FIDO-877408 format. One record per residue (C-alpha): y, x negated, z negated; residue in one letter. Coordinates in Angstrom, 1 decimal. Layout:
<nodes>
NODE       v       u       w  resn
NODE       Y       X       Z     A
...
</nodes>
This chain:
<nodes>
NODE       v       u       w  resn
NODE    14.3    -1.1    -7.7     X
NODE    13.4     2.3    -6.2     X
NODE    10.0     2.8    -7.9     X
NODE     9.0     5.9    -5.8     X
NODE     9.7     4.0    -2.6     X
NODE     7.7     1.0    -3.9     X
NODE     4.6     3.1    -4.4     X
NODE     5.1     5.0    -1.2     X
NODE     5.4     1.8     0.8     X
NODE     2.4     0.3    -0.9     X
NODE     0.4     3.4    -0.1     X
NODE     1.6     3.4     3.4     X
NODE     0.4    -0.1     4.0     X
NODE    -2.9     0.6     2.3     X
NODE    -3.5     3.7     4.5     X
NODE    -2.5     1.8     7.6     X
NODE    -5.1    -0.9     7.1     X
NODE    -5.0    -3.7     9.6     X
NODE    -3.2    -3.9    12.0     X
NODE    -0.4    -2.8     9.8     X
NODE     3.2    -1.8    10.8     X
NODE     6.0    -4.3    10.7     X
NODE     8.5    -3.5     7.9     X
NODE    11.1    -2.0    10.4     X
NODE     8.4     0.2    11.8     X
NODE     7.2     1.3     8.3     X
NODE    10.9     2.1     7.5     X
NODE    11.1     4.4    10.6     X
NODE     7.7     6.0     9.7     X
NODE     8.9     6.7     6.2     X
NODE    12.5     7.7     7.2     X
NODE    13.9     4.9     5.0     X
NODE    16.7     2.3     5.5     X
NODE    15.1    -0.9     7.0     X
NODE    17.1    -3.2     4.8     X
NODE    15.9    -1.4     1.7     X
NODE    12.3    -1.5     2.9     X
NODE    12.6    -5.3     3.6     X
NODE    13.6    -5.7    -0.1     X
NODE    10.7    -3.5    -1.3     X
NODE     8.3    -5.5     0.9     X
NODE     9.5    -8.7    -0.8     X
NODE     8.9    -7.1    -4.2     X
NODE     5.4    -5.9    -3.2     X
NODE     4.6    -9.4    -2.0     X
NODE     5.8   -10.8    -5.4     X
NODE     3.5    -8.2    -7.1     X
NODE     0.6    -9.3    -4.8     X
NODE     0.2    -5.8    -3.4     X
NODE     1.2    -7.0     0.0     X
NODE     0.7   -10.3     1.8     X
NODE     2.8   -11.9     4.5     X
NODE     0.6   -13.6     7.0     X
NODE     1.6   -16.0     9.8     X
NODE     4.0   -14.6    12.3     X
NODE     5.6   -12.4     9.7     X
NODE     2.7   -10.0     9.8     X
NODE     2.5    -7.9     6.6     X
NODE    -0.7    -6.4     5.2     X
NODE    -1.9    -4.8     2.0     X
NODE    -4.0    -6.9    -0.2     X
NODE    -6.5    -4.1    -0.4     X
NODE    -6.8    -3.9     3.4     X
NODE    -7.5    -7.6     3.6     X
NODE   -10.1    -7.3     0.8     X
NODE   -11.7    -4.5     2.8     X
NODE   -11.9    -6.6     5.9     X
NODE   -13.5    -9.4     3.9     X
NODE   -16.1    -7.0     2.5     X
NODE   -17.0    -6.0     6.0     X
NODE   -17.5    -9.6     7.0     X
NODE   -19.6   -10.2     3.9     X
NODE   -21.8    -7.3     4.9     X
NODE   -22.7    -9.1     8.1     X
NODE   -24.4   -11.7     5.9     X
NODE   -23.2   -14.5     8.3     X
NODE   -22.3   -17.8     6.8     X
NODE   -19.4   -18.6     9.2     X
NODE   -17.1   -16.7    11.5     X
NODE   -14.9   -17.6    14.5     X
NODE   -11.8   -15.8    15.6     X
NODE   -13.9   -14.1    18.3     X
NODE   -16.4   -12.9    15.7     X
NODE   -13.6   -11.4    13.6     X
NODE   -12.0    -9.8    16.7     X
NODE   -15.3    -8.2    17.7     X
NODE   -16.6    -7.2    14.3     X
NODE   -13.3    -5.9    12.9     X
NODE   -11.7    -4.7    16.1     X
NODE    -8.7    -6.9    15.7     X
NODE    -6.5    -8.6    18.4     X
NODE    -5.9   -12.4    18.3     X
NODE    -2.5   -11.7    16.9     X
NODE    -4.2   -10.4    13.7     X
NODE    -7.6   -12.1    13.7     X
NODE    -6.3   -15.7    13.4     X
NODE    -3.8   -15.0    10.6     X
NODE    -6.5   -13.0     8.7     X
NODE    -8.9   -15.9     8.9     X
NODE    -6.1   -18.3     7.8     X
NODE    -5.5   -16.0     4.8     X
NODE    -9.2   -16.1     4.0     X
NODE    -9.0   -19.9     4.1     X
NODE    -6.0   -19.9     1.8     X
NODE    -7.7   -17.6    -0.7     X
NODE   -10.7   -20.0    -0.8     X
NODE   -13.0   -17.4     0.6     X
NODE   -13.7   -19.5     3.7     X
NODE   -13.1   -23.1     4.7     X
NODE   -12.2   -24.0     8.3     X
NODE   -14.6   -26.3    10.0     X
NODE   -13.4   -26.7    13.6     X
NODE   -13.4   -23.3    15.3     X
NODE   -15.5   -21.8    12.5     X
NODE   -14.5   -20.5     9.1     X
NODE   -17.4   -21.0     6.7     X
NODE   -17.9   -18.8     3.7     X
NODE   -17.5   -20.6     0.3     X
NODE   -18.8   -19.9    -3.1     X
NODE   -15.3   -18.6    -3.9     X
NODE   -15.7   -16.0    -1.2     X
NODE   -17.5   -13.4    -3.2     X
NODE   -15.2   -10.6    -4.3     X
</nodes>
């Protein structure tokens, strides 16, 4: 595995935050072969440095944790997709998969249209 590319790609995704580029776009931005970048993305997912969300959206674990901390700072007990879009400046394309990720991590629990904070939601 190309270790320098591994670190460059991880840093690229961390710097991008959310929304993050698709792997092919990241390859173009870094001047790398898209097929190689796809393999590096898979490795970074295995290492839990990147996460694949619904609709093949890729984000850095650190960026997702940063978003979670921003939501925690609001001191609200539950969030809707609309809240997340407004508070974090995300589109529906990103807000809903991000909330689903928070549910999967046990940070929130979905209750209808709301995602309620859980005891496990403290980083």
